[in-house]
C-alpha positions in Angstrom: -12.2 -26.4 -15.3 -13.2 -25.8 -11.4 -9.2 -26.9 -10.7 -7.8 -24.5 -13.2 -10.6 -21.6 -11.6 -9.0 -22.2 -8.0 -5.3 -21.9 -9.4 -6.1 -18.5 -11.2 -7.7 -17.1 -7.8 -4.6 -18.1 -5.7 -2.4 -16.9 -8.3 -4.8 -13.8 -9.1 -7.2 -13.3 -6.2 -9.7 -10.7 -6.0 -9.5 -7.9 -4.3 -11.4 -7.0 -1.2 -15.2 -6.7 -2.0 -16.0 -3.6 -0.4 -12.3 -1.4 -0.6 -13.9 1.7 1.0 -15.0 -0.1 4.3 -11.2 -1.2 6.2 -13.3 -2.9 8.5 -15.0 -4.9 6.0 -11.9 -5.7 4.2 -10.5 -6.5 7.7 -12.9 -9.0 8.4 -12.7 -10.6 5.2 -8.9 -11.2 5.6 -7.9 -11.0 9.8 -4.2 -12.0 8.6 -4.0 -9.1 6.7 -5.1 -6.7 10.0 -2.6 -8.6 11.7 0.1 -7.7 9.4 -0.9 -4.5 9.0 -0.8 -3.9 12.6 2.4 -5.2 12.7 3.5 -2.8 10.4 1.9 -0.2 12.6 4.2 -0.8 15.3 7.2 -1.6 13.7 7.4 1.7 11.8 4.9 3.9 13.6 3.0 4.2 10.6 -0.9 4.2 11.6 -2.7 1.8 9.2 -5.1 3.6 7.6 -2.5 5.8 6.1 -0.6 2.6 4.6 -4.4 1.0 3.9 -5.4 4.1 2.2 -2.3 4.6 0.4 -2.2 0.5 -0.6 -6.0 1.0 -2.1 -4.8 3.7 -4.0 -1.5 2.3 -5.7 -2.8 -0.8 -6.2 -6.5 -1.3 -5.9 -4.9 -4.1 -2.9 -4.6 -6.7 -6.3 -1.5 -8.4 -5.5 -0.2 -8.2 -9.4 -1.2 -5.1 -10.1 1.3 -3.2 -12.8 1.5 0.2 -14.4 -0.2 0.6 -18.0 1.9 -0.1 -21.2 3.8 2.4 -23.1 2.2 2.4 -26.6 4.1 3.1 -30.1 1.9 4.7 -33.1 -0.8 4.3 -30.2 -1.4 0.6 -30.6 1.4 -1.6 -30.0 2.8 -2.3 -26.6 6.7 -1.5 -26.1 7.0 -1.7 -22.2 5.6 -0.6 -18.9 5.5 3.4 -17.9 7.3 2.2 -14.8 8.7 -1.0 -13.3 6.0 -0.5 -10.0 4.7 -4.0 -9.0 2.5 -5.4 -6.4 -0.1 -4.7 -3.7 2.4 -1.4 -2.4 3.2 -0.4 -6.5 6.6 -0.2 -5.3 9.5 0.1 -8.4 12.2 -1.9 -8.3 15.1 0.4 -7.4 13.0 1.0 -4.2 11.7 -2.2 -3.5 15.1 -3.6 -3.7 16.7 -0.7 -1.3 14.1 -1.8 1.3 15.2 -5.3 0.9 18.8 -4.4 1.6 17.8 -2.0 4.3 15.9 -4.1 6.3 17.3 -7.9 5.6 14.2 -8.5 4.1 16.0 -10.1 1.1 13.2 -12.7 0.1 10.3 -10.2 0.4 7.8 -10.0 -2.7 5.6 -7.0 -3.8 3.1 -9.6 -4.3 3.0 -10.6 -0.8 0.5 -8.1 1.2 2.5 -8.6 4.9 5.7 -7.5 3.0 3.9 -5.0 0.9 2.4 -3.3 3.8 6.2 -3.6 6.1 7.4 -1.7 2.9 5.1 1.3 3.2 5.3 1.5 6.8 8.9 1.5 6.1 8.8 4.0 3.2 6.9 6.5 5.7 9.4 5.7 8.4 11.9 7.1 6.3 9.5 10.3 4.8 9.0 11.2 8.7 12.4 11.0 9.3 14.1 12.9 6.2 11.0 15.1 5.6 9.6 15.5 9.3 6.6 14.5 7.9 3.8 13.3 10.9 2.9 9.8 11.1 -0.8 11.0 10.1 -0.5 13.2 7.3 -1.6 10.9 4.7 -1.5 14.0 2.0 2.2 14.7 2.6 2.9 11.5 3.0 1.3 10.5 -0.1 3.3 13.1 -2.4 6.3 11.9 -1.2 5.3 8.2 -2.0 4.4 9.4 -5.2 7.6 11.5 -6.3 10.4 9.7 -3.9 11.2 12.0 -0.6 13.8 13.7 -2.8 11.4 14.6 -5.5 9.0 15.8 -2.3 11.8 17.5 -0.8 12.5 19.7 -4.4 8.6 20.5 -4.8 8.4 18.1 -7.8 4.6 17.6 -7.2 3.6 21.3 -6.7 2.9 21.6 -10.3 0.9 18.6 -10.8 -2.5 19.4 -10.4 -3.7 16.0 -10.9 -1.4 14.5 -8.2 -2.4 17.0 -5.5 -6.1 16.1 -6.6 -4.8 12.2 -6.0 -3.2 13.1 -3.4 -6.8 14.5 -1.3 -8.3 11.5 -2.2 -5.8 9.2 -0.2 -6.3 11.6 2.8 -10.1 11.3 2.5 -10.1 7.1 2.3 -7.2 7.3 5.3 -9.7 9.8 7.6 -12.8 7.5 6.7 -10.6 4.5 7.5 -9.7 5.8 10.6 -13.4 7.3 11.1 -13.9 3.2 10.5 -11.1 1.5 12.6 -12.5 3.7 15.5 -15.3 1.7 15.6 -14.1 -1.6 14.8 -10.8 -2.2 16.1 -11.3 -4.0 19.2 -13.8 -6.5 17.4 -10.7 -6.7 15.2 -8.2 -7.0 18.5 -11.0 -9.6 20.1 -11.5 -11.8 16.7 -7.8 -11.8 15.7 -6.1 -12.4 19.3 -4.9 -16.0 18.5 -3.5 -15.2 15.0 -0.4 -13.5 17.3 0.4 -17.0 19.0 0.1 -19.2 15.6 
């Protein structure tokens, strides 16, 4: 029974215990810090924003999926969208990322690939829409609606989405404050991982 439970954990690992505290998340999973920092440097995408987007998209669950569409209110007939994994990336956008970055083996349920994807997406939004890197509110809206949808203003009449983007912005702001307190400690604790 323990072997089965262990195998299930490897496939469906529990999300971090305290997702509202990014210092605790990175202390619990130091490799995530290294990977988020790598994405931040590569794409000029602040990790407080990439991590806030991931937290609100998937709750840091590697196999997260959208809800089922129901026929007659109870018969599942397919998912609402193809969004999957840590970044909740849809099939078409994920395939574009893999093609554009040359990372054909990237997987949506791999944290490093997912955080790199969010950084890449933010970089495209920054250049296409002239968004400031730390503007979590605008980046989330572009992430949710797509860059062309954001440009058309598809988000403007969706009060629930604007409200949700404010939550992402608040999380990114909280994460930024937390990182200011623990980033030096995280750098010291993980320096050796850069050589592995």
